[in-house]
Every structure is written in C-alpha cells, then in structure tokens.
N, C-alpha and C positions, 0 to 999 in steps of 0.2 A: 702263519707262524707269529709267535710273540718274540720279537727281536730285542725287546728291552730298550734301553737307552742307547741310541746310535750316534756316534760322532761321524760327521761327514768331514773328512780331512781335506782341506783346500787351502790354496794360497801358497804358503811357504816362501822360500827365499830363492828359488831357482829362476832361470831366465824365462821359464814358462809360467810365472806366477799369475799373470793376467788371464791366461787361458784356463789355468786351474781354478781360478775364482769363478769363471763362467761355468765350467763343468760342475763344480761343487754346488753352485747356486741352483742349477737345473736339477741335480740329483736331490738336493735338500727339499726343493719345492715338491718334487714327485713323491718322495717318501712321506712328507707331511700330509700331502693330499690323500695318501693311502692309509693314513692313520698311524704311521710310525712315529715314535717319540724321537725325532731326529733333530740334531743341533749342529750348527757350523762350528768347526774347530780349526783355527789357523795357527800352525806351529810358530809363525812369526810373532804372534801376539801372546802366547803362553806356552810354558814348557809341557812336554809330554807327560810329566808326572801328574798333571791335572786330569788326565784321562782316568786315572784310578781315583784320584781325589774327588772327582765329580761324578763317579759312579757309572761310567760308560760300560756297556756290555758288549758292544760291537763297534767296528770302525769300517766305514766305506771310504776306501782310498781314492780320492779324486785329486791327489797331488801329482803333478806331472814333473818329470825331470829329476834333477839331483835332490836328494833329501826326501823324496817321496816315492820314486819309482826305481831306485837303484839298490834296494836291499837294506838301507840304513833304517828307514822307518819300520820296515817289516821286522828287523831284528829287535827294535825297541818294543814293538807290539808283542813279539814272542816272549820277551822277558816280562812284560806286564801281563801275559797270558790273556790278552784281549783278542778274540777272533777278528780277522780282517779280510777284506775282499781281495781277490787276485792272488798272484804268485807269492811264494815264500822268498826267503833271503837269497839263496843261491840263484834261482831262476831270475829274480828281479835284477840282480847284479849282472848276470850274464847277458840278459836281453838288453839292458841299458848300454852295454859296451858293444858297439857295432863291430869292432875288430875281433874280439874274443868269441862273440856269438857266431861270427862267420867261420872261425876256426873249428868250432864244435860242429857246425852244420857241414862243413867240408868233410870232417872225419866221419860223419854219419851218412855221407853220400848225397846230401842235399845241395843242389847247384846254387852257387853264389857268383856274383860278378868278380872278376879278377881285381885284386886291390893290393895296395902296399901302404905301409906307414911312412909318414914324411917327418923330416926334421929340418932344422935350420940349415944343416950342411948337406941336404939332399942334392943329388945331381939331377936337376930339373929336366935336362934334355934326355937323360936315361929313363926318367919316369914316363915322359911322353913317348919315347921309343917303345917302352914295354906296354903301356896301357892305351896308347893312341889318343886322338882328340876327336870330339870333345871328351872330357872326363870330369868327374865330380870330386871336389875336395870338401871334406866334412869333419867336424869334431866327432870323436868316437862316442862321446857320452852326453850328447844333447839330443833333444827332440824338436818337433814342430819346425823342422828345416832350419833351425837357428844356426848361423855360422856356415851354411853350405853355399858353395859357389860352383856354377857350371863354367868350366874353363875351356875356352875355344882356341886359345893361342898360347904358345910357350911362354911368352913374356908375362902372361897373366897368372901363371902357376904359383910363383913365389908370393905375390900379394894375396892370392887366395889362401895359401898356407898360413900367412900371418893373420888373416882374418879368422880362420878356424882356430888358430892357436890362442886367440883371445878367450876362447871358451873352454879349451881342454888342452892338456899336455900331449894327448894322443890324437894325432890327425891322420886321416886316411885319404888316399887318392884312390878312386874307384872307376873302373871302366864304365863308360856310358853305354847302357843297353838301349838300342833303338827299338822302340815298341810301345806297348800299352802298359800303363801303370794300373795295377789291379790290387785291391786289398780284400783280405778275407777275415772277417771276425770269427772268433771261436767262443762258444758259450756252452758251459756245462758238458763238455766232451763232444759237441757237435759243431760242424762248420755251417755258418750262416751264409746267405747269398753274398756273392762277391760284389764289389763296386768297382767299375772302371772309371778312371778319372781323366778328363780332358781339360786342358787349360791353355789359353793363349800366352801365358807366361813362359819363360824359358824352361821352367820345370814347376812342380807342385810346391811352391815356396810358401813362406809364412803368410804372406798377403793372400795368395790363392786359397790357402786352407781356411782362413778365418774371416776374411773381409770381402774378397772379390765376389761380385755377382755374376761373373762370366765364366766361372768354373763349372764344367758340366759333369754330372754324375749319372751313371747308368747302372741300375741294379735290377736284376742280376747283370753282372758285367761281362759274362762269357756265355756262350751257348751251353745248354744243359749238359751235353755229353762231355764237353771240355771241363766244365765246372766239376762234375762228378769225378772225372778222371784225376783232377788235381786235389780233391778233398783228402785223400789218404796222405799225400805228401804234406799238405797243410797241417794236418793233425800231427804228423811225425815231426814237423819243424817245431811245433808247440811242445810236444812231449819230450823231445830229445834235450831241450833246454831245461826240462823239469817244471814247466809252467803248469798252472792249475787255475780253475775257475773260469776266467775269461781273458781275452786278449785280442790282438789284431795283428796279422802278419801282412807286410807290404812286399810286393814283388813286381817284377817286370816280365811281360810276355814278349819275347823277341819277335820282331817282325820277320816274316818269312819262315823261320824255323819253327815258331810256336813254342820254343823252349822257355820254361819258367826260370827266373833267377830271383832268389830270395834276398831281400834287402835288409829287413830288420823286423824284430818282434817288439810289439808294444804291450806291456803288461798292465798299464793303466791308461787305456785309450781315452781320447777326448769325449766328452758328453755335452758339447755345446750344440747350438742350433745349426752349426755347419758340420757336425761330427758324423762319422760314417757308421759307427756301430749302431746308433739308434736308427739310421736310415735303413740299414740291412735288416735290423730286427723288425721294422714295420713291414717290410716285404715278406718276412717269415711269419707274420701274423702276431707279432708281439708289440704292444703299445710301449711307450716310454716307461710307464708305470710298471708294466709286466717285466720289462727288462731290468730295471733297477732292483725290483724285488727278487728276481731270480738271482742276480749277482749277489745281493746281500744274503740270500738264503745259503749260498755256497761258502760264506765266510768261515774261516778256520785259522788256527794258529799252529805254529810248530812245523 
C-alpha cells in the first residue's frame, strides 16, 4: 500500500514517555526500512495542528499512557480526519481505565479479579477482609506497572494507596490471583500465540518488563487446546470494549482451577525489544516489519 506521509506518534508527557520513545523508534526504523515515508512526531515538542500543517496522511500511535492511549489523541486525530492505528476514542478511554473496563467485562460475563476502589478514608482492615492478602494496589489509569504495589500485610496497604494516588485519583485494590500470567495479542481480528511470563520479582513490574534479563517468556504460553479454548473469550474481551485493529489483553490463569481472570486491555502495546506483541508475531510467522505494516494498514479514523 501507499501509506503516504506517516507520523509515528511517540514520547508525549505521560509517565511512560521513555518506553514510548523506545517503541516509536523501533516502529519508525521498521517503517523506513520498508520504504514508508515515516517521521517521528513527539507531541511534547510541537502541537497536533502540525500534523495537518506538515501534510501527514496517517498516524502510527506509539504513545503509551495518558494523552496517547486514553482517547484524547484519538479524538484529536478524528477531528483532523487523519487515520490512525488502534482503537478509537471510546475503546481507548475504556481500556485505559482498569476500573471501568472491569465493570464492562463483568456485565458481559468475562471473569475479572474481585476489586474495589480505595480512598484516603478507606477502612483498610475491611479491604483486607474482603480481598485477602496478598493483594494488588494500582492506579486505574496508568500502564507499564507504574504505581503498582503488591501488598502482603495490612500495615502496608495505606502506604501503597498513597503511592498509587500519586499517579491517579482513582485507585484500585485487586485480589491477587495465584497462577500464571499470560498475555494474548490480537491483530486484525485474530488472536496471536499467547506468552506466559515468569519473573523472580514479586510480580511483572516495570523493571521486569523493560530491563531485567531474568524474566522468562514462553510462547506459546499455554497448551494448544487450552489456548484455542480461550481464544473466543479473548476476542470477546476485545470486542466488548469496542477495540479495533490491534491490542493485547493481560490475564491470570488460576493455579489448580485453570480459571482465567482478565486484568486489563492494552490498545497501544509496547513495541520495544522487550515487548510481547512482536515476540508473539514472530511465532505466528510475522517479522517485525510485517507486524508494523499490518497495523498501519488497518489505520482508520472515526
């Protein structure tokens, strides 16, 4: 396809800026190597009106976190009538909000861990009585495990809340599911091979995601029959939020019962050298170049 002039949206002002710059640089290099007229575009450096002024025809969204993955950028691109990769305004905003996406999933019959919102006046003992220990405390609208704490003792719950509240006014406490963390990429209406994650860290935190060399990835992450059995539910979790194009859903498979619990949907997943969508795509027979070109081909607005 002739994609025209393509803006690779990267950087921005979110807490995930550094990860976004890595993702964007990898995408930019792959697009240029494939002969696409691609250019880096950092909204921190110039206003979005420059997209029209500089004659961009499409946008590849590699902005992670707020301002890039939460519907605001998508709304601006809709107004500019510039096709962009990934989900639209509503799906992006819903998927970014871990609390409200869980409410939608619950209504659709998709299993999620029990959770509740926290505030400065929460009854910490009652939270522990309901969810048990350990539990996770996380900001509702951040990614890359930023602001997340695994709480093992009652006295650590309030400090964990304060840490998460530095990043978002909506803070969740979530029951800890003992089992395997598995992530499923979705691309063009199909589910790619899953990735099972094993880390010696307390959980799959920021360091384990982007820097550690002792994080283990297995792809496919589940036996074939189990993976096929989950694929319909994975696609439903994507569709019920209104997502399109591509994404990645993170879930836990409970030890013993084998029950899946859906954690969150990522509508602009990482594309760094530690990222999971490119890893899964390789197992499915897609090179990194194939992957970015297919994502770009699905770009649309509205």
